[in-house]
PDBQT receptor file of N, H, CA, C and O in Angstrom, charges set to zero:
ATOM      1  N   MET A   1      20.753 160.798  -7.237  1.00  0.00    +0.000 N 
ATOM      2  CA  MET A   1      19.999 160.435  -5.795  1.00  0.00    +0.000 C 
ATOM      3  C   MET A   1      18.727 160.199  -5.841  1.00  0.00    +0.000 C 
ATOM      4  O   MET A   1      17.881 160.941  -6.338  1.00  0.00    +0.000 OA
ATOM      5  N   ALA A   2      18.510 158.921  -5.207  1.00  0.00    +0.000 N 
ATOM      6  H   ALA A   2      19.198 158.318  -4.803  1.00  0.00    +0.000 HD
ATOM      7  CA  ALA A   2      16.985 158.191  -5.247  1.00  0.00    +0.000 C 
ATOM      8  C   ALA A   2      16.408 158.396  -4.181  1.00  0.00    +0.000 C 
ATOM      9  O   ALA A   2      17.083 158.699  -3.198  1.00  0.00    +0.000 OA
ATOM     10  N   GLU A   3      14.978 158.284  -4.092  1.00  0.00    +0.000 N 
ATOM     11  H   GLU A   3      14.430 158.038  -4.891  1.00  0.00    +0.000 HD
ATOM     12  CA  GLU A   3      14.038 158.273  -2.705  1.00  0.00    +0.000 C 
ATOM     13  C   GLU A   3      13.084 157.199  -2.836  1.00  0.00    +0.000 C 
ATOM     14  O   GLU A   3      12.570 157.082  -3.949  1.00  0.00    +0.000 OA
ATOM     15  N   VAL A   4      12.747 156.408  -1.951  1.00  0.00    +0.000 N 
ATOM     16  H   VAL A   4      13.164 156.503  -1.048  1.00  0.00    +0.000 HD
ATOM     17  CA  VAL A   4      11.643 155.887  -1.699  1.00  0.00    +0.000 C 
ATOM     18  C   VAL A   4      11.022 155.666  -0.268  1.00  0.00    +0.000 C 
ATOM     19  O   VAL A   4      11.668 155.405   0.747  1.00  0.00    +0.000 OA
ATOM     20  N   GLY A   5       9.632 155.817  -0.363  1.00  0.00    +0.000 N 
ATOM     21  H   GLY A   5       9.107 156.028  -1.187  1.00  0.00    +0.000 HD
ATOM     22  CA  GLY A   5       8.929 155.810   0.863  1.00  0.00    +0.000 C 
ATOM     23  C   GLY A   5       7.509 155.315   0.986  1.00  0.00    +0.000 C 
ATOM     24  O   GLY A   5       6.818 154.895   0.058  1.00  0.00    +0.000 OA
ATOM     25  N   PHE A   6       7.132 155.430   2.385  1.00  0.00    +0.000 N 
ATOM     26  H   PHE A   6       7.693 155.771   3.139  1.00  0.00    +0.000 HD
ATOM     27  CA  PHE A   6       5.500 154.597   2.427  1.00  0.00    +0.000 C 
ATOM     28  C   PHE A   6       5.091 155.526   3.766  1.00  0.00    +0.000 C 
ATOM     29  O   PHE A   6       5.686 155.823   4.802  1.00  0.00    +0.000 OA
ATOM     30  N   ASN A   7       3.751 155.833   3.201  1.00  0.00    +0.000 N 
ATOM     31  H   ASN A   7       3.268 155.592   2.359  1.00  0.00    +0.000 HD
ATOM     32  CA  ASN A   7       3.106 156.447   3.988  1.00  0.00    +0.000 C 
ATOM     33  C   ASN A   7       1.445 156.005   4.265  1.00  0.00    +0.000 C 
ATOM     34  O   ASN A   7       0.569 156.069   3.402  1.00  0.00    +0.000 OA
ATOM     35  N   TYR A   8       1.249 155.547   5.683  1.00  0.00    +0.000 N 
ATOM     36  H   TYR A   8       1.960 155.496   6.384  1.00  0.00    +0.000 HD
ATOM     37  CA  TYR A   8       0.012 154.898   5.824  1.00  0.00    +0.000 C 
ATOM     38  C   TYR A   8      -0.628 155.789   6.595  1.00  0.00    +0.000 C 
ATOM     39  O   TYR A   8      -0.079 156.247   7.598  1.00  0.00    +0.000 OA
ATOM     40  N   GLN A   9      -1.683 156.091   6.280  1.00  0.00    +0.000 N 
ATOM     41  H   GLN A   9      -2.129 155.719   5.466  1.00  0.00    +0.000 HD
ATOM     42  CA  GLN A   9      -2.824 157.301   6.933  1.00  0.00    +0.000 C 
ATOM     43  C   GLN A   9      -3.426 156.401   8.169  1.00  0.00    +0.000 C 
ATOM     44  O   GLN A   9      -3.390 155.180   8.326  1.00  0.00    +0.000 OA
ATOM     45  N   PRO A  10      -3.985 157.418   8.981  1.00  0.00    +0.000 N 
ATOM     46  CA  PRO A  10      -5.154 156.957   9.981  1.00  0.00    +0.000 C 
ATOM     47  C   PRO A  10      -6.117 156.353   9.233  1.00  0.00    +0.000 C 
ATOM     48  O   PRO A  10      -6.216 156.644   8.041  1.00  0.00    +0.000 OA
ATOM     49  N   THR A  11      -6.953 155.438   9.818  1.00  0.00    +0.000 N 
ATOM     50  H   THR A  11      -6.873 155.202  10.786  1.00  0.00    +0.000 HD
ATOM     51  CA  THR A  11      -8.689 155.272   9.479  1.00  0.00    +0.000 C 
ATOM     52  C   THR A  11      -9.448 155.118  10.443  1.00  0.00    +0.000 C 
ATOM     53  O   THR A  11      -8.681 154.830  11.362  1.00  0.00    +0.000 OA
ATOM     54  N   PRO A  12     -10.550 155.124  10.866  1.00  0.00    +0.000 N 
ATOM     55  CA  PRO A  12     -11.381 154.947  11.542  1.00  0.00    +0.000 C 
ATOM     56  C   PRO A  12     -11.459 153.907  12.570  1.00  0.00    +0.000 C 
ATOM     57  O   PRO A  12     -12.106 154.026  13.610  1.00  0.00    +0.000 OA
ATOM     58  N   ASP A  13     -10.631 152.675  12.164  1.00  0.00    +0.000 N 
ATOM     59  H   ASP A  13     -10.106 152.579  11.319  1.00  0.00    +0.000 HD
ATOM     60  CA  ASP A  13     -10.292 151.352  12.720  1.00  0.00    +0.000 C 
ATOM     61  C   ASP A  13      -8.877 151.785  13.621  1.00  0.00    +0.000 C 
ATOM     62  O   ASP A  13      -8.650 151.314  14.735  1.00  0.00    +0.000 OA
ATOM     63  N   SER A  14      -8.053 152.685  12.986  1.00  0.00    +0.000 N 
ATOM     64  H   SER A  14      -8.237 153.068  12.081  1.00  0.00    +0.000 HD
ATOM     65  CA  SER A  14      -6.455 152.442  13.709  1.00  0.00    +0.000 C 
ATOM     66  C   SER A  14      -6.356 153.785  13.604  1.00  0.00    +0.000 C 
ATOM     67  O   SER A  14      -6.672 154.333  12.548  1.00  0.00    +0.000 OA
ATOM     68  N   PRO A  15      -5.828 154.622  14.860  1.00  0.00    +0.000 N 
ATOM     69  CA  PRO A  15      -5.745 156.080  14.807  1.00  0.00    +0.000 C 
ATOM     70  C   PRO A  15      -3.966 156.429  14.799  1.00  0.00    +0.000 C 
ATOM     71  O   PRO A  15      -3.418 157.455  15.202  1.00  0.00    +0.000 OA
ATOM     72  N   TRP A  16      -3.234 155.010  14.104  1.00  0.00    +0.000 N 
ATOM     73  H   TRP A  16      -3.680 154.177  13.777  1.00  0.00    +0.000 HD
ATOM     74  CA  TRP A  16      -2.116 155.463  14.014  1.00  0.00    +0.000 C 
ATOM     75  C   TRP A  16      -1.548 155.937  12.642  1.00  0.00    +0.000 C 
ATOM     76  O   TRP A  16      -2.322 155.648  11.729  1.00  0.00    +0.000 OA
ATOM     77  N   SER A  17      -0.560 156.503  12.286  1.00  0.00    +0.000 N 
ATOM     78  H   SER A  17       0.068 156.737  13.027  1.00  0.00    +0.000 HD
ATOM     79  CA  SER A  17       0.152 156.763  10.983  1.00  0.00    +0.000 C 
ATOM     80  C   SER A  17       1.559 156.870  11.203  1.00  0.00    +0.000 C 
ATOM     81  O   SER A  17       2.179 157.124  12.236  1.00  0.00    +0.000 OA
ATOM     82  N   PHE A  18       2.001 156.597   9.882  1.00  0.00    +0.000 N 
ATOM     83  H   PHE A  18       1.497 156.391   9.043  1.00  0.00    +0.000 HD
ATOM     84  CA  PHE A  18       3.567 156.312   9.863  1.00  0.00    +0.000 C 
ATOM     85  C   PHE A  18       3.655 156.368   8.325  1.00  0.00    +0.000 C 
ATOM     86  O   PHE A  18       2.930 156.179   7.348  1.00  0.00    +0.000 OA
ATOM     87  N   ASP A  19       5.244 156.817   8.693  1.00  0.00    +0.000 N 
ATOM     88  H   ASP A  19       5.833 156.970   9.487  1.00  0.00    +0.000 HD
ATOM     89  CA  ASP A  19       6.381 157.894   7.308  1.00  0.00    +0.000 C 
ATOM     90  C   ASP A  19       7.489 157.028   7.555  1.00  0.00    +0.000 C 
ATOM     91  O   ASP A  19       8.001 156.794   8.650  1.00  0.00    +0.000 OA
ATOM     92  N   LEU A  20       7.860 156.509   6.282  1.00  0.00    +0.000 N 
ATOM     93  H   LEU A  20       7.445 156.699   5.392  1.00  0.00    +0.000 HD
ATOM     94  CA  LEU A  20       9.117 155.534   6.238  1.00  0.00    +0.000 C 
ATOM     95  C   LEU A  20       9.958 156.147   5.034  1.00  0.00    +0.000 C 
ATOM     96  O   LEU A  20       9.605 156.031   3.861  1.00  0.00    +0.000 OA
ATOM     97  N   ASN A  21      10.848 156.661   5.353  1.00  0.00    +0.000 N 
ATOM     98  H   ASN A  21      11.135 156.755   6.306  1.00  0.00    +0.000 HD
ATOM     99  CA  ASN A  21      11.833 157.028   3.832  1.00  0.00    +0.000 C 
ATOM    100  C   ASN A  21      13.037 156.923   3.916  1.00  0.00    +0.000 C 
ATOM    101  O   ASN A  21      13.827 157.333   4.767  1.00  0.00    +0.000 OA
ATOM    102  N   MET A  22      13.210 156.185   2.727  1.00  0.00    +0.000 N 
ATOM    103  H   MET A  22      12.568 155.852   2.037  1.00  0.00    +0.000 HD
ATOM    104  CA  MET A  22      15.008 155.964   2.683  1.00  0.00    +0.000 C 
ATOM    105  C   MET A  22      15.597 156.578   1.282  1.00  0.00    +0.000 C 
ATOM    106  O   MET A  22      15.152 156.368   0.154  1.00  0.00    +0.000 OA
ATOM    107  N   ARG A  23      16.555 157.276   1.599  1.00  0.00    +0.000 N 
ATOM    108  H   ARG A  23      16.917 157.447   2.515  1.00  0.00    +0.000 HD
ATOM    109  CA  ARG A  23      16.933 158.176   0.313  1.00  0.00    +0.000 C 
ATOM    110  C   ARG A  23      18.746 157.871   0.183  1.00  0.00    +0.000 C 
ATOM    111  O   ARG A  23      19.441 158.097   1.174  1.00  0.00    +0.000 OA
ATOM    112  N   GLY A  24      19.184 157.514  -0.710  1.00  0.00    +0.000 N 
ATOM    113  H   GLY A  24      18.619 157.330  -1.515  1.00  0.00    +0.000 HD
ATOM    114  CA  GLY A  24      20.327 157.472  -1.530  1.00  0.00    +0.000 C 
ATOM    115  C   GLY A  24      21.315 158.297  -2.503  1.00  0.00    +0.000 C 
ATOM    116  O   GLY A  24      20.859 158.766  -3.546  1.00  0.00    +0.000 OA
ATOM    117  N   TYR A  25      22.369 158.433  -2.234  1.00  0.00    +0.000 N 
ATOM    118  H   TYR A  25      22.740 158.052  -1.387  1.00  0.00    +0.000 HD
ATOM    119  CA  TYR A  25      23.203 159.346  -2.965  1.00  0.00    +0.000 C 
ATOM    120  C   TYR A  25      24.238 158.592  -3.891  1.00  0.00    +0.000 C 
ATOM    121  O   TYR A  25      24.730 157.604  -3.347  1.00  0.00    +0.000 OA
ATOM    122  N   ALA A  26      24.528 158.765  -4.750  1.00  0.00    +0.000 N 
ATOM    123  H   ALA A  26      24.128 159.568  -5.193  1.00  0.00    +0.000 HD
ATOM    124  CA  ALA A  26      26.051 158.344  -5.495  1.00  0.00    +0.000 C 
ATOM    125  C   ALA A  26      26.431 159.227  -6.117  1.00  0.00    +0.000 C 
ATOM    126  O   ALA A  26      25.611 160.103  -6.395  1.00  0.00    +0.000 OA
ATOM    127  N   GLY A  27      27.724 159.349  -6.554  1.00  0.00    +0.000 N 
ATOM    128  H   GLY A  27      28.389 158.637  -6.328  1.00  0.00    +0.000 HD
ATOM    129  CA  GLY A  27      28.453 160.298  -7.430  1.00  0.00    +0.000 C 
ATOM    130  C   GLY A  27      29.670 160.759  -6.412  1.00  0.00    +0.000 C 
ATOM    131  O   GLY A  27      30.208 159.974  -5.632  1.00  0.00    +0.000 OA
ATOM    132  N   GLU A  28      29.969 161.949  -6.522  1.00  0.00    +0.000 N 
ATOM    133  H   GLU A  28      29.532 162.587  -7.156  1.00  0.00    +0.000 HD
ATOM    134  CA  GLU A  28      31.087 162.425  -5.646  1.00  0.00    +0.000 C 
ATOM    135  C   GLU A  28      30.902 162.346  -4.293  1.00  0.00    +0.000 C 
ATOM    136  O   GLU A  28      31.930 162.261  -3.623  1.00  0.00    +0.000 OA
ATOM    137  N   ARG A  29      29.566 162.353  -3.567  1.00  0.00    +0.000 N 
ATOM    138  H   ARG A  29      28.730 162.421  -4.112  1.00  0.00    +0.000 HD
ATOM    139  CA  ARG A  29      29.215 162.263  -2.397  1.00  0.00    +0.000 C 
ATOM    140  C   ARG A  29      28.473 161.066  -2.614  1.00  0.00    +0.000 C 
ATOM    141  O   ARG A  29      27.678 161.012  -3.553  1.00  0.00    +0.000 OA
ATOM    142  N   GLU A  30      28.690 159.862  -1.657  1.00  0.00    +0.000 N 
ATOM    143  H   GLU A  30      29.336 159.906  -0.894  1.00  0.00    +0.000 HD
ATOM    144  CA  GLU A  30      27.813 158.985  -1.637  1.00  0.00    +0.000 C 
ATOM    145  C   GLU A  30      27.548 158.313  -0.203  1.00  0.00    +0.000 C 
ATOM    146  O   GLU A  30      28.414 158.096   0.644  1.00  0.00    +0.000 OA
ATOM    147  N   GLY A  31      26.171 158.024  -0.099  1.00  0.00    +0.000 N 
ATOM    148  H   GLY A  31      25.468 158.200  -0.788  1.00  0.00    +0.000 HD
ATOM    149  CA  GLY A  31      25.786 157.671   1.156  1.00  0.00    +0.000 C 
ATOM    150  C   GLY A  31      24.242 157.422   1.334  1.00  0.00    +0.000 C 
ATOM    151  O   GLY A  31      23.452 157.399   0.390  1.00  0.00    +0.000 OA
ATOM    152  N   ALA A  32      23.942 157.259   2.509  1.00  0.00    +0.000 N 
ATOM    153  H   ALA A  32      24.583 157.278   3.276  1.00  0.00    +0.000 HD
ATOM    154  CA  ALA A  32      22.101 156.971   2.705  1.00  0.00    +0.000 C 
ATOM    155  C   ALA A  32      21.557 157.592   3.821  1.00  0.00    +0.000 C 
ATOM    156  O   ALA A  32      22.209 157.665   4.862  1.00  0.00    +0.000 OA
ATOM    157  N   SER A  33      20.279 158.112   3.711  1.00  0.00    +0.000 N 
ATOM    158  H   SER A  33      19.749 158.053   2.865  1.00  0.00    +0.000 HD
ATOM    159  CA  SER A  33      19.656 158.471   4.915  1.00  0.00    +0.000 C 
ATOM    160  C   SER A  33      18.416 157.751   4.925  1.00  0.00    +0.000 C 
ATOM    161  O   SER A  33      17.775 157.306   3.973  1.00  0.00    +0.000 OA
ATOM    162  N   PHE A  34      18.182 157.709   6.158  1.00  0.00    +0.000 N 
ATOM    163  H   PHE A  34      18.703 158.071   6.931  1.00  0.00    +0.000 HD
ATOM    164  CA  PHE A  34      16.449 156.670   6.978  1.00  0.00    +0.000 C 
ATOM    165  C   PHE A  34      15.831 158.069   7.671  1.00  0.00    +0.000 C 
ATOM    166  O   PHE A  34      16.456 159.031   8.117  1.00  0.00    +0.000 OA
ATOM    167  N   ASN A  35      14.479 157.855   7.610  1.00  0.00    +0.000 N 
ATOM    168  H   ASN A  35      13.972 157.073   7.248  1.00  0.00    +0.000 HD
ATOM    169  CA  ASN A  35      13.469 158.690   8.265  1.00  0.00    +0.000 C 
ATOM    170  C   ASN A  35      12.139 157.817   8.686  1.00  0.00    +0.000 C 
ATOM    171  O   ASN A  35      11.391 157.349   7.827  1.00  0.00    +0.000 OA
ATOM    172  N   VAL A  36      11.958 157.676   9.871  1.00  0.00    +0.000 N 
ATOM    173  H   VAL A  36      12.566 158.056  10.568  1.00  0.00    +0.000 HD
ATOM    174  CA  VAL A  36      10.785 157.057  10.462  1.00  0.00    +0.000 C 
ATOM    175  C   VAL A  36       9.918 157.743  11.400  1.00  0.00    +0.000 C 
ATOM    176  O   VAL A  36      10.431 158.025  12.483  1.00  0.00    +0.000 OA
ATOM    177  N   GLN A  37       8.856 158.028  11.230  1.00  0.00    +0.000 N 
ATOM    178  H   GLN A  37       8.440 157.799  10.350  1.00  0.00    +0.000 HD
ATOM    179  CA  GLN A  37       7.883 158.660  12.032  1.00  0.00    +0.000 C 
ATOM    180  C   GLN A  37       6.868 158.095  12.098  1.00  0.00    +0.000 C 
ATOM    181  O   GLN A  37       6.351 157.609  11.092  1.00  0.00    +0.000 OA
ATOM    182  N   ALA A  38       6.179 157.994  13.618  1.00  0.00    +0.000 N 
ATOM    183  H   ALA A  38       6.599 158.388  14.435  1.00  0.00    +0.000 HD
ATOM    184  CA  ALA A  38       4.887 157.223  13.749  1.00  0.00    +0.000 C 
ATOM    185  C   ALA A  38       4.503 158.444  14.437  1.00  0.00    +0.000 C 
ATOM    186  O   ALA A  38       5.247 159.279  14.952  1.00  0.00    +0.000 OA
ATOM    187  N   THR A  39       2.874 158.424  14.352  1.00  0.00    +0.000 N 
ATOM    188  H   THR A  39       2.270 157.746  13.933  1.00  0.00    +0.000 HD
ATOM    189  CA  THR A  39       1.865 159.230  14.836  1.00  0.00    +0.000 C 
ATOM    190  C   THR A  39       0.889 158.702  15.577  1.00  0.00    +0.000 C 
ATOM    191  O   THR A  39       0.639 157.588  15.115  1.00  0.00    +0.000 OA
ATOM    192  N   TYR A  40       0.109 158.979  16.637  1.00  0.00    +0.000 N 
ATOM    193  H   TYR A  40       0.312 159.883  17.013  1.00  0.00    +0.000 HD
ATOM    194  CA  TYR A  40      -0.932 158.438  17.352  1.00  0.00    +0.000 C 
ATOM    195  C   TYR A  40      -1.854 159.473  17.647  1.00  0.00    +0.000 C 
ATOM    196  O   TYR A  40      -1.712 160.310  18.539  1.00  0.00    +0.000 OA
ATOM    197  N   THR A  41      -2.858 159.376  16.813  1.00  0.00    +0.000 N 
ATOM    198  H   THR A  41      -2.973 158.697  16.088  1.00  0.00    +0.000 HD
ATOM    199  CA  THR A  41      -4.178 160.627  16.892  1.00  0.00    +0.000 C 
ATOM    200  C   THR A  41      -5.035 160.436  18.011  1.00  0.00    +0.000 C 
ATOM    201  O   THR A  41      -5.212 159.337  18.537  1.00  0.00    +0.000 OA
ATOM    202  N   PHE A  42      -5.443 161.249  18.294  1.00  0.00    +0.000 N 
ATOM    203  H   PHE A  42      -5.299 162.142  17.867  1.00  0.00    +0.000 HD
ATOM    204  CA  PHE A  42      -6.574 161.240  19.622  1.00  0.00    +0.000 C 
ATOM    205  C   PHE A  42      -7.295 161.921  19.866  1.00  0.00    +0.000 C 
ATOM    206  O   PHE A  42      -8.006 161.741  20.855  1.00  0.00    +0.000 OA
TER     207      PHE A  42
């Protein structure tokens, strides 16, 4: 199993935060999963 991700936190100039993840599986069970989340803080 391998996982790669990116996380962007809100700053004083931008209230947006983003979280992106990708996970891959190999072996007896093969596959991949993706997750994307965006948040606006006010």
